[in-house]
N, C-alpha and C positions, 0 to 999 in steps of 0.2 A: 476808025473808034472803032474799038476792038471792044467787048464785052464780056469775057470773061473772069471767074475768079482767077485772085491771086494762090498758086501752089503754097498748101502750109509748105514754112521751110522745117529744114530737117531738125532744126534744135525743135520746135515745137512740138514734131511728131515724136519725138523724144520725151521729151516732160508730159504729153498728154500719155503715152506710152508707161510712165513710172507712175502717174498718179490713176492709171486705171490696176496695175498692178499693187498698188497700196491698196486699192477699194477692195480688189478680190483678196489678200490677203487677210483684211480686216472679218471679211464675213466669213473667211475659214476656218475652220476648225478643229482642231487633233481629232480624231477618230478614236471611239474606246477600244479593249482588244476584240469584244463581242462584234465591233462593225468592223474590225483588221480582219481577223480572220474569217467571217461570212465574203467581205471582198475577196482573200485571198481562194479562200475555197470558189466562190464564181469563176474567177479569172484563171487557174488550173483548171476548171472542168470546162470552158471554153476556148481552151489551149487544145486540151485532149479531143475536144469533138473536132476542134477545124484539123487536129492532126491525124483524124482519122477519116477523115473524110480525104484530104490529100492521099493517106495511105490507099483509099480501099478507091482511086479514082487513078490512082497509079498500079495499084495491079490489076482492075481492067483493061489500063491503057498495056499491059506488057501481056498480058490475056489473049490483048485480039489485033492487036496492031504487030 
């Protein structure tokens, strides 16, 4: 007598995924132009900072190794 729960079927998992997607799409909204511009600026700044950190690490690596 095994007392394990049955694994949910693939169809059930797919159905649950679609329901969750619908729920997320109902909650989300289109950003205003100000919000969009702010997101672009912050993302760009983050990419520049990460790139600079990588560049500095590469320079230090080349100088000392």
